[in-house]
C-alpha positions as CSV (number, residue, x, y, z in Angstrom):
1,M,-2.7,72.0,-28.4
2,I,-0.7,68.6,-27.3
3,R,-2.9,65.4,-26.9
4,Q,-1.9,62.3,-25.7
5,P,-2.6,59.1,-27.4
6,R,-5.3,57.1,-25.3
7,T,-2.9,54.7,-24.4
8,V,-1.7,57.0,-22.3
9,L,-4.4,59.0,-21.2
10,A,-6.1,55.3,-19.8
11,F,-3.6,55.3,-17.0
12,L,-3.8,59.2,-16.2
13,T,-7.0,58.7,-13.7
14,A,-4.8,56.6,-11.7
15,V,-2.2,58.3,-10.9
16,A,-4.1,60.0,-8.1
17,I,-4.7,56.9,-6.5
18,A,-1.3,55.9,-7.2
19,A,0.0,58.6,-5.2
20,V,-2.4,57.3,-2.2
21,A,-1.3,53.8,-2.5
22,V,2.3,55.1,-2.3
23,T,1.6,57.3,0.8
24,G,0.3,54.0,2.1
25,E,3.3,51.6,1.4
26,Q,4.9,54.1,3.7
27,N,2.8,53.5,7.4
28,P,3.7,51.0,9.4
29,G,0.4,50.1,10.5
30,G,-0.4,49.1,6.5
31,R,0.4,47.0,4.0
32,F,3.7,46.1,5.8
33,A,1.8,45.1,9.0
34,G,2.9,41.6,10.0
35,V,5.4,41.1,6.6
36,E,8.3,39.2,7.9
37,L,11.6,38.8,6.0
38,T,13.4,35.9,4.6
39,V,17.4,35.7,4.6
40,V,18.6,33.2,2.0
41,P,22.9,32.2,1.4
42,V,23.4,32.7,-2.1
43,A,27.4,32.2,-2.3
44,G,30.8,32.9,-0.6
45,Q,29.7,35.8,1.9
46,V,26.3,37.3,0.3
47,H,22.8,36.7,1.1
48,M,19.9,38.1,-0.1
49,I,16.9,39.5,2.2
50,Q,13.8,39.4,0.7
51,R,10.0,40.1,1.9
52,P,7.0,37.9,0.3
53,G,6.3,38.5,-2.9
54,G,10.2,39.0,-4.0
55,G,10.4,42.8,-4.6
56,G,13.2,45.1,-4.0
57,N,15.3,42.4,-3.1
58,V,18.3,43.6,-0.5
59,G,21.9,42.2,-1.0
60,L,23.9,41.2,2.1
61,F,27.4,41.2,2.4
62,A,28.9,40.1,5.6
63,G,32.2,39.6,7.3
64,P,34.8,40.1,9.8
65,D,34.7,44.2,8.8
66,G,31.2,44.4,8.6
67,V,28.4,44.5,6.8
68,L,27.3,45.8,3.1
69,L,24.0,46.2,2.0
70,V,22.9,46.3,-1.4
71,D,19.4,48.3,-1.4
72,S,17.3,49.1,1.4
73,L,13.8,47.7,1.1
74,F,11.0,50.8,2.6
75,A,11.4,52.7,5.4
76,P,8.7,51.0,7.3
77,L,10.4,47.6,6.8
78,A,13.8,49.5,8.2
79,D,14.1,47.2,11.8
80,R,13.0,44.2,10.2
81,L,15.9,44.6,8.0
82,V,18.3,45.1,10.5
83,A,17.1,42.3,12.4
84,A,17.8,40.3,9.4
85,V,20.9,41.6,8.8
86,R,21.9,40.5,12.9
87,S,20.2,36.4,12.2
88,V,23.7,36.0,9.5
89,S,26.3,38.7,11.7
90,D,27.0,41.1,14.3
91,G,29.2,43.2,12.7
92,E,28.2,47.0,12.2
93,I,26.5,48.1,9.1
94,R,28.7,50.1,7.3
95,F,28.2,50.3,3.8
96,L,24.8,51.0,1.9
97,I,24.7,50.9,-1.8
98,N,21.6,52.1,-3.7
99,T,21.0,50.1,-6.9
100,H,18.3,52.9,-8.3
101,V,16.0,55.5,-7.0
102,H,12.9,54.0,-6.4
103,P,11.1,53.8,-2.8
104,D,11.3,49.9,-2.7
105,H,14.9,50.6,-3.1
106,I,15.7,53.4,-0.9
107,G,13.0,53.7,1.3
108,G,15.0,52.4,4.4
109,N,18.2,55.1,3.9
110,A,17.2,57.6,6.4
111,P,17.0,55.2,9.6
112,L,20.2,53.3,8.1
113,A,21.7,56.8,7.9
114,G,20.6,56.8,11.6
115,R,22.7,54.3,12.4
116,D,25.8,55.8,10.8
117,V,25.3,53.5,7.6
118,L,27.6,55.4,4.9
119,I,25.5,55.8,1.7
120,F,26.9,55.2,-1.8
121,A,25.0,55.8,-5.3
122,H,25.6,57.6,-9.0
123,D,25.7,60.7,-9.3
124,N,21.7,60.6,-11.1
125,V,20.5,58.7,-7.8
126,R,21.6,61.7,-5.9
127,V,20.3,64.0,-8.0
128,R,16.7,62.7,-8.5
129,A,16.3,62.4,-4.7
130,L,16.9,65.6,-4.8
131,E,13.0,66.1,-6.5
132,R,9.6,64.5,-5.7
133,L,10.0,61.3,-7.0
134,R,8.3,59.6,-9.8
135,F,8.2,55.8,-11.3
136,P,6.2,54.1,-14.2
137,R,4.1,51.2,-13.1
138,R,0.1,52.1,-12.9
139,G,0.9,55.1,-15.4
140,G,2.8,57.6,-13.8
141,S,2.9,57.7,-10.2
142,F,4.7,60.2,-7.1
143,A,6.0,59.7,-4.2
144,P,7.3,62.8,-1.6
145,R,10.7,63.9,-1.9
146,P,13.0,61.7,-0.1
147,A,14.1,63.0,3.2
148,A,17.6,64.6,3.4
149,G,19.1,61.7,5.4
150,A,17.9,59.2,2.6
151,R,20.4,60.9,0.2
152,P,23.4,59.4,-1.0
153,V,26.2,60.7,0.6
154,V,29.1,59.5,-1.7
155,T,28.1,59.5,-5.4
156,Y,30.4,58.0,-8.5
157,N,30.5,58.5,-12.2
158,D,31.7,55.3,-13.2
159,A,32.1,53.2,-10.3
160,V,33.3,52.5,-6.8
161,S,35.4,49.5,-4.7
162,F,34.9,48.4,-1.7
163,H,38.1,46.5,-0.3
164,F,36.2,44.9,2.4
165,N,35.8,41.6,4.3
166,G,39.1,40.4,2.1
167,E,37.3,41.3,-1.0
168,E,36.9,43.9,-3.8
169,V,33.2,44.3,-4.2
170,R,32.7,47.0,-7.4
171,A,29.4,48.7,-8.1
172,F,29.6,50.3,-11.8
173,L,27.2,52.5,-13.1
174,A,25.1,50.1,-16.1
175,P,24.0,51.5,-19.2
176,A,21.0,53.6,-19.0
177,A,18.6,50.4,-18.6
178,H,15.1,51.2,-15.6
179,T,16.6,54.1,-14.5
180,D,20.0,56.5,-15.8
181,G,21.5,55.6,-12.4
182,D,21.5,51.9,-12.3
183,T,24.1,50.3,-10.7
184,F,25.4,46.9,-10.9
185,V,27.3,45.3,-7.5
186,H,29.7,42.6,-8.6
187,F,31.3,40.4,-6.0
188,P,33.7,38.7,-7.7
189,E,35.2,36.2,-5.3
190,S,31.5,35.3,-4.1
191,D,31.0,35.0,-7.6
192,V,27.7,37.2,-7.3
193,L,26.2,39.9,-9.3
194,H,23.2,41.9,-7.7
195,L,21.6,43.3,-10.4
196,G,19.2,45.1,-9.3
197,D,15.4,46.4,-11.4
198,V,17.2,46.0,-14.4
199,F,16.8,42.5,-13.7
200,R,13.9,40.5,-12.4
201,T,12.0,37.6,-12.5
202,T,8.6,38.5,-12.1
203,S,7.7,40.7,-15.1
204,Y,8.7,42.1,-18.4
205,P,11.4,44.4,-17.9
206,I,10.2,48.1,-16.4
207,V,11.7,50.6,-18.5
208,D,11.3,54.0,-16.2
209,V,11.7,56.9,-19.3
210,Y,10.4,58.9,-16.1
211,N,13.9,58.6,-15.4
212,G,15.9,58.3,-17.5
213,G,15.4,54.2,-18.7
214,T,15.8,52.9,-22.1
215,L,14.8,49.9,-23.6
216,A,18.3,49.8,-25.8
217,G,20.3,50.7,-22.6
218,T,18.1,47.5,-20.8
219,V,19.3,45.3,-23.7
220,A,22.7,46.3,-23.7
221,A,23.2,46.0,-19.3
222,L,21.8,42.7,-19.8
223,E,24.3,41.8,-22.3
224,Q,27.2,43.1,-20.0
225,A,25.9,41.6,-16.9
226,I,25.7,37.9,-18.9
227,A,29.6,38.4,-20.2
228,M,30.5,39.3,-16.9
229,A,28.6,36.5,-15.6
230,G,30.3,32.2,-15.3
231,P,28.9,29.0,-15.0
232,D,28.4,29.3,-11.8
233,T,27.9,32.8,-11.1
234,R,24.8,33.4,-8.9
235,V,22.4,35.9,-9.8
236,I,20.4,38.6,-7.1
237,P,17.5,39.7,-9.3
238,G,15.9,43.2,-8.2
239,H,12.6,41.7,-8.2
240,G,12.3,37.9,-8.3
241,L,11.4,34.7,-5.9
242,E,14.8,33.0,-5.9
243,V,18.6,33.6,-7.1
244,V,18.8,32.4,-10.7
245,G,21.9,32.1,-12.9
246,R,23.3,33.0,-15.9
247,D,20.7,30.8,-18.3
248,T,17.9,32.5,-16.7
249,M,19.4,36.2,-17.6
250,I,19.7,34.9,-21.3
251,E,16.2,33.6,-21.1
252,F,15.1,36.7,-20.1
253,L,17.1,39.1,-22.8
254,D,16.0,36.2,-25.4
255,M,12.3,37.5,-24.7
256,I,13.3,41.2,-24.8
257,V,14.8,41.4,-28.1
258,D,12.4,38.9,-29.8
259,V,9.2,41.1,-28.6
260,R,11.5,44.3,-29.7
261,D,12.4,42.8,-33.1
262,R,8.4,41.8,-33.5
263,V,7.6,45.4,-32.5
264,R,10.0,46.6,-34.8
265,T,9.3,45.0,-37.5
266,M,5.6,45.9,-37.1
267,I,6.2,49.4,-37.5
268,A,8.7,48.9,-40.8
269,D,5.1,47.6,-41.9
270,G,3.5,50.8,-41.0
271,Y,1.4,49.7,-37.8
272,T,0.1,51.9,-35.6
273,L,-0.1,51.4,-31.4
274,E,-3.6,49.9,-31.2
275,Q,-2.3,47.8,-34.5
276,V,0.7,46.2,-32.7
277,M,-0.9,45.7,-29.5
278,D,-4.1,44.0,-31.2
279,A,-1.1,41.8,-33.0
280,A,0.2,40.5,-29.5
281,P,4.0,40.4,-29.8
282,T,4.3,39.5,-26.7
283,A,1.5,36.6,-27.4
284,A,4.4,33.7,-26.3
285,Y,5.7,35.1,-23.2
286,D,2.0,36.6,-21.7
287,E,2.0,33.7,-19.1
288,Q,5.5,33.8,-17.4
289,W,6.1,37.6,-18.3
290,G,2.5,39.0,-18.1
291,R,1.7,38.0,-14.5
292,E,2.4,41.0,-12.6
293,A,-0.9,43.2,-12.5
294,T,1.0,46.8,-12.0
295,W,2.5,46.0,-15.1
296,T,2.0,43.4,-18.2
297,A,2.9,43.9,-22.0
298,N,0.0,46.6,-22.3
299,D,2.7,48.6,-20.3
300,F,6.1,47.3,-22.0
301,V,5.0,47.1,-25.5
302,P,3.9,50.9,-25.8
303,I,7.7,52.0,-24.5
304,A,9.1,49.2,-26.8
305,F,7.1,51.3,-30.0
306,Y,7.8,54.5,-28.8
307,E,12.0,54.3,-28.4
308,L,12.0,52.4,-31.5
309,G,10.7,55.4,-33.7
310,G,6.7,54.5,-33.6
311,G,5.6,57.5,-33.2
312,S,5.8,60.5,-30.5
313,L,4.7,60.0,-26.7
314,F,2.4,63.2,-27.4
315,V,0.7,63.9,-30.9
316,R,0.0,67.2,-31.3
């Protein structure tokens, strides 16, 4: 018989509640009633569109050839997303790039596709969009399979470039970090990076093991982004209240590496997961990175423990 450790079992009772919560998030009369989107200039021809709380930040690239968006928020916000675009540009919204498959980044896909917006994403995003969605918050939450119109129309294995508005925009696969379909979007001439949910300023990194995410890939992806960034590069986080720079990425990576190394040392010393949790390897960071109730050290540390060889996620 297969048993699950209590750290996993503790969350399973929340799954049904979480599924109901996700359904509610798709209800325009629910939590999105009255939500206003804010448009923030980033650099060059790039803006950021965000909702209160800074989740699912959208990149907006606008110029004489039209508009390219990075991610699309939740479906009930689609009309407000278009209105936010119109506050910057009256050009045609031509292209949409999805950074990964989670509902707060692809929810607006179908309404935008209905406006003849062409959707791009990595191959793995389309594959995962053919099934019911699963993601890691609350111990494993579910959402219905996206509508056919929400699926990417153009997919790529490694990278795709847009020659648009007088610039080249590059979208490319990052190491498997948040998911196995993470795309970074680089606007070299505007000197902007959109990193999707690989980089966030509101919580510990979310490593979505249900969708191919890894801790090792998170470190590698952040190292790649930092190497690309210059002193003036502006960075749009997937979740975060403001546009930041290279130093903030370095701070985030340093925190992850420190926690990883602490957990690895404890594993080498024979600690069980319970002992690792009791030792609080994130204690120095909880005040800054542990404030998001649905993703704290209690979520992040077990993922690090299992990936680093501390044991199997399932115990016989």
